[in-house]
N, C-alpha and C positions, 0 to 999 in steps of 0.2 A: 322036640324035646319039650317037655311042660317043664317050666322053671318054677318049682314048688316052694313055698316059702309059709312059716306056719304065722298067723297073727296077723294076716298083711292087708292093709288097705290100698283100693286102687281109684283112684279117679280118672274119670273118663271127662276129657275136656278141661282148658285151663285161662277162663275167662276171667274176668271180674269177681265174679260169685264165688267160684271155683278157688281163685285165689282166698278169699274172705273167709270162705271156710275153713281153710289149711291154716291159716293164723287165728280163727276162733280154738282151732282144735290144740295146736301146739299151745298155745297158752294154757290150756287145763293143767292142772296138779298130775295127773296120771294118764296117760295116754295108753288104750290098750291094744293099740299096733305097735309091732316091733319092726315094719317096712311100713312106709309108704310111700307107692309110686304113684307118678302122675303121666298120662298119654295125653298129649299137646299136638293135636292135627296141624296148628302153623309153625310159619319157623320161628317165630318170637315167644319168650315167656309172656306171660302174664302183663300187658298194658293196659292204662288208664283209656278206655274206648270212649268214655265221654270227652275226652280230649284230642281227639280225631277231628273235630271240626277247628280246633285252633289250629291245627296241623296244617291242615286244608287252605286256612287260611293266611296262614305264614307268622300266627302269633307265637308259637312256639315251635321247638325242634321234636326230633326223635328222641333224641336222649334223656327227654323229660317225662316218658310215656313210662318207661318198665315199675313196675309196682314195687318188686324188691330186687335187688341184687342177687347175682349168682352166689354169694356170699350166705345170703341167709338160707338159702335151700339146704347148701351143704352143711351151717351148722344145726339144722334141725333134721338132717339123714333122712333128708326128703329128695327122692329120684324124680327128675323130671326129663322125659322124654319128649325132644321139640322133632316135628312133623314126624311122627308118630302115633297115628290116630287109631282108637279101638274099630276095628271093623266087625266085631261078631261076638256075643256074648252065650255061653253054653251053661245057664241057670245048674243043669241039671249036675253038670261037675264042677261047678264055681269057677268058669276060668274065661278069660277072654282072648281073640285073637287081635294081634294088631295089623297095620296094614305093610309092615316087612314079613307078614308069616309066622312072629314068634307066637308061645301061645303061654301066658302066666296064672297062675292059680291067686286067688282073692278068697278072704275069709268074709270083708265085708266090701261092696260095690257103691261106689257114687256115681253116678250119671250126671254130666254140666256140662253137657254137649250144647246149649243154646239154642238159636234159633238161625233160620236163612231168611234172607230177604224175601218178600213174595215177589210172585211173577206179574206181570200185564195180563199175558197170556193171549198177547195179539200176535199178527202176522210180522215177521220182519224183527221180532225180539231178539232174536241170534245173532244180528248183525255187527259187525265191528264198531265199537262205539257206543253201543249199548252196554251201561256202566250199573256197577251198584255203588252206597258208598256206605259200606257195611263194618269193613276191617282195615286193618293195616295197609294190607297190599292194595285194595280199591283205593286208598287215599294217596298210596305211591305213585297209580296208577293215572288218577285225577291231576294228581301236581303233573306230572309229568306232559299231561295231553294239554292242558291250562296254557303249555309254554310251544304250542305249535297249532292249536286251534283258538278261532276266534268266538265261535257259538255253541253256548250248550242250551238244552231245554231239561229243566228237571221237574219230575212228573210224582207230586205229591207235596202237600201244602200242611203235613203234621213236622215236626221237631227237627227232623233226622234232614227233611228234606230242605225246610227254611236255612238249616245250617249248609247244608248240602252247597244253597243257592248262593249264602253269602258268602262262602268260602271260594267259591268260583269267581263272583264279582269281583270280589278283591283280588284276585288272582290277574283281573282284567279283560274277563271273558264277558260277553254280552250275554246275558241270560235271563232266559223265559222261563216261568213257574207255571207250573198247571196242577188246578188243585179241584176234583169233581166236588165237593161240599158247595156251598154256599160264600163261607169266610174259613180263612185260614185258622190253624190250630182247634180245628170246630170240637174235637174230642177234650180241650182246655179252654177253652176262651167260649164266650159269647159271641153273638154277631155284632155286637156293638164295639166291644173289644178289638174282634177280629178285624173289622174293618178301619180303625183305627193303626193297627200294626200293620195293616196290607198300606195304607198311606204312606205311611212312617218309611217301608221300604220301598215303594214306587218310588218316593223323594230318593231314595239312595241310588236311582237308576236302575232297580230290578223290576221287569215287567212281570205282571202277575194275571193271570187269567183263571178264574173260581167259575164252578158251576160248569165243568168242561171236562172232558176225558179223551185220551187218544184212542184210534180205531186200528191204526196200522203204521208199523217204521217202515220208510220206504227207501231204498239203495240196491245195488246191487251185493258188493263186498261188504263195504262199511256205509253207516247210517249217510245220509242225505237231508231227509223231511221226516217230518212227524205230520201224519192225518188226525186231526179230531173230530169229535164227532158230529160236528157243526159242517164239516167237511174243508173248514179251513186245513191249509196246510202251511207248516212252519220248516221252512229250511234251517238246518242246524247239524253240525260237527260232531256234536255229544250228545248223550241224551242219558241220566242219572235217573235213575227208576228206585224212589222212596218210597213205596205204599204199603208197608208195614214189614211186619216178618213172620213165618211159620215155624213153630218149633219143631226144633228137629228131634223126631219118635221113633226114627227108623231103627236104629241098634235096639230100642226097647221092645218096638214092636213083632221084628224078627226074632227078637228071644222068646215071645211068647207074653210077653209084660202086659197087662192091662193098660188101655191106653184110649184116650179120647182124641181132641185136638192136640193135646200134650201127655207125655207120659203121667197118668193118674197116681196121686200122692195120697197119704193121710197127713194127720196132722202132725207127725213125726218125719214126714218126708218121706216115708218107706214106699215101695211099690207094690206089686200085688207079690212079689218075693219077698219074703222076711230079711234076706242079706243083702238087697239091692236097694238105694234113694239115688233119688233126684232131685235136685233142684237149680232154680232159677228159670231162663227163658223155656226151657225143654220142658218146665215140668206143669201139671195141671191139678191144682186142688179146688176142690169144690165146684168144679166146671168153667171155673177160673184159670185163665193163664197170664201169664205177667211180662210186659214189655219194657217196664222200668230197672232200675238196679237196685233201688231200695228194698223192694221185695225179696229180691234174691239175698240182699244183706242180711234181712230177717228170718231168711229160713236157715242161711248158713252160721248163724248164734245158735238157733234151735236145732240144727242137725248135729253141731259139735259137742251141745249137750247131750243129745241123745246118745251119740255115739261115746262119749266119754263117759258118760253116767252120773254128770256133775249136780244133777238137776232133776229131783223125780218129777215124772209126769211133763217134764217138757214137751211144749206143744207149740206148732206156728197158728198165728191168729191174725190173718191178714188184717190192715189197719187202713187208712185213709192215705194213700200217699201221694206227695206234692208235686206238683210239676215245678221245676225251677230252673231257669236257662235265661242266655241272653242273645238275642235275635237283633245283628245290627249295631249292636249297643245300646237295644231296648230291653230293660231286665222285664222279666213274665213270671210269673207264679200262680200255679192253680191249684187247687186243692178239694174233693167232694163234687158234690153237683156244680153241674155249671150251667145248667139251662133250669130255671124256674118252672112250677109247677101249680095246679091248682092251690097244693095247700103250703105252699112259700109266699114267703114275702122280701122283697129286695129293696136294700139299702143301696144305692148307687151314688156315686160322687165323681164329679170328674172334673180337673184342673187344666182350664184350657190354656192357660199360659205354660205349663210343661209337659201337658198332653199326659199327665197321669191319670188312671182310671180305677176304679174300684168299685166292684162289684160282689154285695154280700148276699147271701141267702138265709133267710130264718126262716125256720120250722116249727111251731110249739115251743118259743122262747130257747131255741140250741140253734147254734150256728150249723148249717149243715154243707157250705159251700163258700169259696172264697176265690175271685179272680183282681187281679192286681195287675197293671201294668204301670211303667215306670219306676216308682217309688214302691219296692216291693218288701222294704225293711220288716213290717208288720207282718209279713207272712207265716213264717212260724209258731207265731203265740196264735192265730188265726187256725192253725194247724193243730193245735194242741187243744184249742176250744173244740174243735171238732171232733176230734179223734175220744178227748175224753167227755162229750157231752153234756159240757158244761152249762148249767141255767143263765142265761145273759139279761134276764128280765132287768135287773138291779141298774146293770149299764148299757143297756140296749141304745138310748139315745146317744151316746158316747163311741159306740159300737166302730163305726169310720174312722174315728180320728184315730184308732189305735190303744196299745196297753196302758199309757200311761194317762191318758183321758180316762179309762175306763177304770183304774185301779181308784182313782181320786172319787170316782162317781160313787163305786161300789161301799 
């Protein structure tokens, strides 16, 4: 039986971006929906995924993760169905079918299904002990395994792989990190800062192999070793794959919505169906997909305005998003261009005593990139200069020293 209600908003997925969208929507003076229903495939309501690395390393506990208490959803009349994902969308009659077989009708549908971990596509990847580090259940499993296993290999030197490696290292495991690029965080850092980070982490006991890739996982039922492209064998009890994400577009694709790498949307986050919207990691805008939470938050704000009709002409416009993280106690900030070209100038400063490193990239008297390690306090200001396309000519010489010096010189 189809459960029909008028003016119903259904949200598929309940991650951080979906929750931010709900918060933005209910903050509006007029909400055009009598019913808001959220279908969440996970067992827990929206939680802070950014803190999973702290949970893995033992710096926090699960009680700190939920974004809102149950009372918040009750107060705003939002129904949340845990462990019940939407399995099919029928745009022709505006219904969804969930994993329990129930069918619900909607007037507006928002798809926020996130992304799945990318796979290596190598033999042996299906063996027990080959894990991801993506959600709360993954984190719980890694914590449990760290109590009985001694050796771990983490594949991927991006921020997720580094956080997994650091967490397992702090749990007392012997950890080797593999990265196919020549330096860590190659999408955020330049080679010099990548090497500085590598040296610091090596000093903490992490084994790091760059410019290398695995070609197969060895074992019978459980993993016993991993073989690299130079034929090196590393024995291990656990392998964590952290090599990127793939947008979860299948739900939309099976419903006939236009998809590229992700679910294609316009500047109002509207899909090829006028009553269906998408946001976060699952969506694609102007050929771009999104792996950070900040663009998703910007999309959430835009979509709430669009659906509430509070801002005429509300449109999502991507801006340069900064990466802010702390690996092994080392703050890292990166925004904009991270590799110089023939049209940029590099302003580089390094503090040998503290290990601090700044690399600012300038083009036509505009800051277009900033890479900071150690002291990252000026990062947000550099991000503003980049996003606002500020002419820095009057304080260019003081730029590496930060905002106070530049304001004095301007």
